[in-house]
C-alpha positions in Angstrom: 143.7 225.1 190.0 142.8 222.5 187.4 143.3 219.8 189.8 140.9 221.4 192.3 138.3 221.7 189.5 138.7 218.0 188.7 138.3 217.1 192.6 135.2 219.3 192.8 133.7 217.6 189.6 134.6 214.2 190.8 132.9 214.8 194.3 129.9 216.1 192.6 129.7 213.2 190.2 130.2 210.6 193.1 127.4 212.3 195.0 124.9 212.3 192.2 125.8 208.6 191.3 125.3 207.6 194.8 121.8 208.9 194.7 120.9 208.0 191.1 119.0 204.9 192.2 116.6 207.0 194.3 116.4 210.0 192.0 115.4 208.0 188.9 111.9 206.8 190.3 111.0 210.5 191.0 112.2 211.8 187.6 110.3 208.8 186.0 107.1 210.0 187.8 107.6 213.6 186.9 108.2 212.5 183.1 105.3 210.1 183.2 107.5 207.1 182.4 107.3 205.0 185.4 108.9 201.9 183.7 112.3 203.5 184.1 112.0 203.8 187.8 114.3 200.8 188.6 116.9 201.6 185.9 119.7 202.3 188.4 118.8 200.1 191.2 121.9 198.2 190.4 123.9 201.0 191.9 122.5 200.5 195.5 125.2 198.1 196.6 127.8 200.6 195.6 126.1 203.5 197.5 128.2 203.4 200.7 131.5 203.4 198.5 130.2 206.3 196.5 129.2 208.2 199.6 132.8 207.5 201.0 134.3 208.7 197.7 132.3 211.9 197.8 133.3 212.7 201.4 136.9 211.8 200.7 137.2 213.8 197.4 135.3 216.9 198.7 137.3 216.7 202.0 140.6 216.8 199.9 139.4 219.7 197.9 138.6 221.6 201.1 142.0 220.7 202.4 143.6 222.0 199.3 141.5 225.2 199.4 142.1 225.9 203.1 145.7 225.0 203.6 148.2 227.9 203.8 149.8 228.9 200.5 153.5 228.9 200.4 155.1 232.2 200.0 157.1 232.2 196.6 159.8 234.9 196.4 158.9 236.6 193.2 158.3 240.0 191.8 154.9 238.9 190.1 151.4 240.1 190.6 149.6 237.8 193.0 146.6 239.9 193.8 144.5 238.5 191.1 141.1 237.4 192.3 140.4 233.7 191.6 137.7 232.9 189.2 134.2 231.9 190.9 134.6 228.3 189.9 137.9 228.3 191.8 136.6 230.1 194.9 135.6 228.8 198.3 132.1 230.0 197.7 131.8 227.6 194.6 133.3 224.8 196.6 130.7 225.5 199.4 127.9 225.4 196.9 129.0 222.2 195.5 129.4 220.6 198.9 125.9 221.6 199.9 124.5 220.2 196.7 126.4 217.0 197.3 125.0 216.7 200.9 121.4 217.4 199.4 122.0 214.6 196.8 123.3 212.1 199.3 120.4 212.7 201.6 117.9 212.3 198.7 116.5 208.9 199.7 115.5 210.2 203.1 113.2 213.0 201.7 112.3 211.6 198.2 108.7 210.8 199.3 107.7 214.4 199.3 107.9 214.5 195.5 105.0 211.9 195.1 101.7 213.3 195.0 99.1 211.7 197.5 96.8 209.7 195.0 95.1 207.7 197.6 91.3 207.5 197.1 88.3 207.0 199.3 87.1 203.5 198.6 83.4 202.6 199.2 83.2 199.0 200.5 79.9 197.5 199.5 80.6 193.9 200.6 83.3 193.1 203.3 83.8 189.7 201.7 85.2 191.3 198.6 88.3 192.7 200.6 91.3 190.8 199.9 95.0 191.3 201.2 97.8 190.0 199.1 101.6 190.0 199.6 103.5 190.6 196.5 107.2 189.7 196.4 109.0 192.5 194.7 112.5 192.5 193.3 114.6 195.6 192.8 113.5 198.0 195.5 116.5 199.7 197.2 115.0 202.8 199.1 112.1 204.7 200.2 111.8 206.3 196.8 111.3 202.9 195.3 108.5 202.2 197.9 106.8 205.4 196.8 107.0 204.7 193.2 105.1 201.3 193.7 102.7 202.9 196.1 101.8 205.7 193.6 101.5 203.2 190.6 99.1 200.8 192.6 97.0 203.6 194.1 96.3 204.6 190.5 93.9 201.5 190.3 90.3 201.4 191.5 89.4 199.7 194.5 92.8 199.9 196.4 92.4 200.3 200.1 95.9 200.3 201.3 99.4 199.7 199.9 102.4 199.0 202.1 105.6 198.4 200.1 108.9 197.8 202.0 112.2 197.7 200.3 113.9 196.0 203.4 111.5 193.1 203.1 111.2 193.1 199.4 107.4 193.1 199.2 104.3 195.1 198.9 101.2 194.3 200.8 98.2 195.4 199.1 94.6 195.4 200.5 91.9 195.9 197.8 88.3 195.3 196.8 88.5 192.3 194.4 85.1 193.5 192.8 86.9 196.5 191.4 90.5 195.2 190.7 92.4 192.0 190.6 95.8 190.6 191.6 96.7 190.6 187.9 96.0 194.4 187.6 98.1 195.1 190.7 101.0 193.0 189.6 100.9 194.8 186.1 101.0 198.1 188.0 103.9 197.0 190.1 105.7 195.7 187.1 105.0 199.0 185.1 107.4 200.8 187.5 110.3 198.7 186.4 110.4 196.7 189.6 109.3 193.0 189.3 106.7 190.9 191.1 108.3 187.5 191.8 106.2 184.5 191.6 106.1 182.2 194.7 107.7 178.9 194.0 
């Protein structure tokens, strides 16, 4: 039974670790410390292996739980009900939680409030679009973290970050904000704007 508990714990730990790079930006937003958003982005390359480990460990735990028990010829009492932590119900709860954690990058955007503002454009010649190369984004949660931080500034018309392209395209009114202010907002999330060479 102790081995099963270790398997369940290992599966849960692997699932949480696999999504840590995407959970951190949301936790940082909730805590108001956006600078730690990219803290676990280094885990992203290991995510497929951690997902595989989670599936393997929980699959083995289910195999152990569901395989037929060998009959032991003894006079001992075996009708003892297993503890909750050793039950199929607990393993089921852990499995569902692991699936929710592994899928987190695909629904993390729902945790970010919509802070886009209505911008009144006085002079069309003040509108500028800049492509910022951003290092460290690994998922949609990273994109939302950057979008949220930049939209806090006045004069932002549109923010389109892309972790796949490693950039953020920002359309803004240069009479109300600047490239430097936008760069600072992006850097404040923990992701870094890379200067063109």
